[in-house]
N, C-alpha and C positions, 0 to 999 in steps of 0.2 A: 634606803633611809637618806633623807636630805642632809647635806653638809655644806658648810661654807665658812669663811673666815670672818670673825668679828673685826671691825675697824679698830685701829690703834689710836686714831685721833678723829673726832667727829666735828670739831669746830664749835662755834657758838650758835645756838638755836636762835631763830628769828625772835621768839618771844622770851628769850633769856636776857632781860634787861631790868634795870631799876630794882634789883634784888628780888625779882619775881619768884625765883626758885628757892630762895632761902627758906621760905615757910615749908615747902615740900621736903627740903633737906633736913630741917629740924624735926619734921614729923616722922621721918624714917629712922631717926637716930636710935630709938629704943628697939625697933625691929632689927636694925643692923647689929646692935649689941647682942640680941638673942641669936641672930644668925651666926655670929662669931662663936657663940657658945653652943650652937646647935640645940637650943632649947625651944623646940617647935610644938610641943604638946600645948594645946589650948590656943594656938595661934589664931584659929578660925573664930574664936569667941572674944577676941580683943578688938575694941574700937580702933579704927584706922582711917586716916584721911579726914577731910573737912566735913563730911556728912554726918559723922558721929554714929555710924552703924558698924556692926561687925561683919566680917566676911560671911558668916552663916546667915545673918539677916539679909545680906545682899543675895545670898544663895536662894533664899525664899522668894525674893523678887524675880530672880532669873528663872525660877520655875515657871513663871507666866509666859515665857517665850522660849523655853528649852526645846519646844517642838521645832523651832527653826533649825536648831543644831541637829537634833535627833532624826527628824524626818529626812534631812539631807544625808547624814552619815550612814543611815541604814541602806542607802542605795549607792554608796561610794565604795570603790575598791580600796582606797587608802584612807587614812584618818589623821592627816596632818593639819593642825590648827596653829595659826600664827596670831599672837596678840600684840598689836601695836600699843606702845605706852603701857606696858604690862605692870608697872610698879613692882611690887614684891611677888607678883604672879598668882595672887590668891583668887582673883576674879576668875581667871581661866581654870584654876584648879577646882573651884567649886562647880563650875560648869562641867568639868570632867567627871566629878562625883555625880552630878545629876544625870549625865548621860548613862552612867553605869546603873544608877538606882532606878531610872525610869525606862531605859531602853536596853539595858544589859549590853551596852556598847563599851568595849574595852580596847586596849591597845592604842590609845591616843598618843600621837607624837606632838609634843608641846614645844613651840618656838615662841620667841618674842624679843622685844627690845624695850629699853627705857632710857630716858635722858639722864636720870639721877644715878650716879655711879653706885651709891650704897644700895639703892633698890635692886640694881642688877646683881650685886653680890648676894643680897638676901634671897632673891628669886632663885638663883642658881643653887644656893645651899639648901633652900627649902625643897626644891624639886629633887635634888640628890637624896635628901632625907625621905621624901614622900615615896620615892620609888621602892624603898625597902619597907616602909611602914604601911603601905596600902597595896599589898601584892594583888588584891582582887582587881585592881584597876589595870594591871599590866601596862603601867605607864611608861612611855619612852620619852626621855628628856632630850630635846634637840638644842640648838644654839639659843641662848638668851644673852643678847649683846647690849652693850651700851651703844645707843644709836639715836639719831634724830628722826622722829616719825615723819618729817617732811622730806626726808632724803633716804628712804629705805632702799630704793632701787640701786643705790650706789654700792650696796654690799649684800643684799638679800636676793636670792633667785626670783625671777619673775615667772608668772604662770605656773606656780609650783605647789600651792597649798589648797587643800580642800575647802577650808574656811579661813578667812582673815577677819579678825574682829578687834574691837577696842572697847574697853569698859567706859571710856570717856575720852573726848577730844580735849586736850589742854587748851585753855583759853589764850587769847592774845590780848593782853590788858592795855587799854588806852592806845589803840593802834595808830591814831592820828596825833598822839602826843598833845592832847588837849588839856591835860592836867585834871581830868575829871574821873579818876579811878574810884573815888569815894562814892558809895551807893547813893547817898542823899543828894550830893551835888549832881550826880549823873541824872537822877530822876528830875531835877529841876531843869536840866538841859532838855530832857525828853519832852517835858510839858511846856516848855517856854514858847511864847508867841513870837520870839525873835526869829526872823528869817535866817539870820546867820547861824544861830544855834540849831534850828530845824535842819538846815542844809548840812551842818556838821554831823548831826546824828544820822542822817541818811548816808553820808559818805563813810562814817564809821561802820555802819552796818554792811556796806559794800565790801569794806576791808575784812570784816569778820566772815562774810560769805566766801571771799577768796581764800581766807585761811582754812576754812572747813573744806573747800574744794581741793586745796593742796594736799591736806591729810587724806581725804577720801581717794584722790587720784592715785596716791602711792599704794594704798591698800588694794585698790582695784587691780593695779599692775601686778601685785603679788599672787592673787588668787588664780587658780588654774581655770581654763574653760570648763564650764559646767559647775564651778564652785560658787560659793556665796560670800558676800561681804556683810558683816553685821556691825553696826555702830550703835552703841548703847548710851543711854542717859544723856541725850542731846538736850540742851537748854533751848528754849524759844528765844527770840530776839530780846536783847537786854531792855530796850525801851518798853517791851510788852510785860516783862515779868520782873525786871530789876535784878535778875541773876547775873552771873559773870558775863553772859553774852553768848548766844548761839544763833541758830537759824530757824526759820519757820518750817513747819511740815510741808508747806506748799513749795518751798524752795528746792527740794530734792528733785522733783520732776523737771523743774526748770534747769537745774544744774546738769542733769543727764544730757540735755540738749545743748546748753550753753558751753559746757566744757567737753563736749563730744565724747562722753563716756560710752555712748551707744555706738557711734561710728568708729571711734579710734581705739577704745579699750574693751569693747564687746559686751557692755552691759545691756541686758534685755530690759527696755523701759517698762514693759508690762509686768516685770517681776517686782517692782518697787512695792514694799509692804511696810506699814508703819503701825506700831502699837504703843500705847502709853507705858512708861517705865514703872509707874506705881499706881495702877488702877484704883486700889482701895484707899489711896492717899494715907498710908500709915505714917509717912514721914513728910512733914511740911516742906522741907528743903528740896524734896524730889517731886513735888506734885505737878510741876509744869514741864517735866522732862519726858522724853519719848525715845523709842528705838527705831532704827531703820534697817531693812534688809534688801539687798539687791543681788541678782544672779548674773554671772557672766555666761554668755551664750556658749554652748558647746560648739566645737569646730565641726564643720560639715565634713563628711567623708572625703569629698573631693579635695578639701584643703589639706588632708592628711596624706594624700598620695604624692 
């Protein structure tokens, strides 16, 4: 069983500025209160987060790509899953439920981190509670730490987990400090004929690309050879969809080469797989999002000798 020490001080995250995380912290307050009282019945049917959907509704969406998890774990000797930016841990927990319901896979070892301290407390208390209330899952709770997802290798073992996933990569708001966080104002910059504004939007997207690459590089480092990395609910570029800001589907193949994930971190470029997050478009806020899966190559026998 994997074990390591949670950091006592994680510093200030790159995207923790201008009160960005205040909304997240406020959003977790009620969940944190229930965690203190261990009132977890019905937790999966409560709306949580900015999307206005419940964990069980998210679970129904996850069923569309649970085969990524299940098909891999059926052929794995161990079952350790790490969730980067796990929040209160409910996304991973519903995936664990799906693995049991659809694949009869049990004995998952759940690990994770989040930047919001109250979320980490809630996640730990929820998993402690779930171990006893869902005996059929044979759930094993690993470390769930307060940590920065762009600096995981400073305290989490590398090449250690069968699956490393995240339900969402946190955005970096207004990375060039242009003062255009507002959606309407940002759209005007995206459609402006001004060369200065056009150039600024291109440079902003480059910064967002680098931000996503930093997150993904950390996740790739944690997964063991032969394991998979899954990044869910990725937004397309902000000038395309007006969302918080993400990267294009085409960017991932480019990133594997540009950031040397293939030559330095072992990603098999041919393993890249992409599917839409909400194919039926039940939720308008999610209609332009998608998921990515990558596999780290297994070590050759000669490398193990």
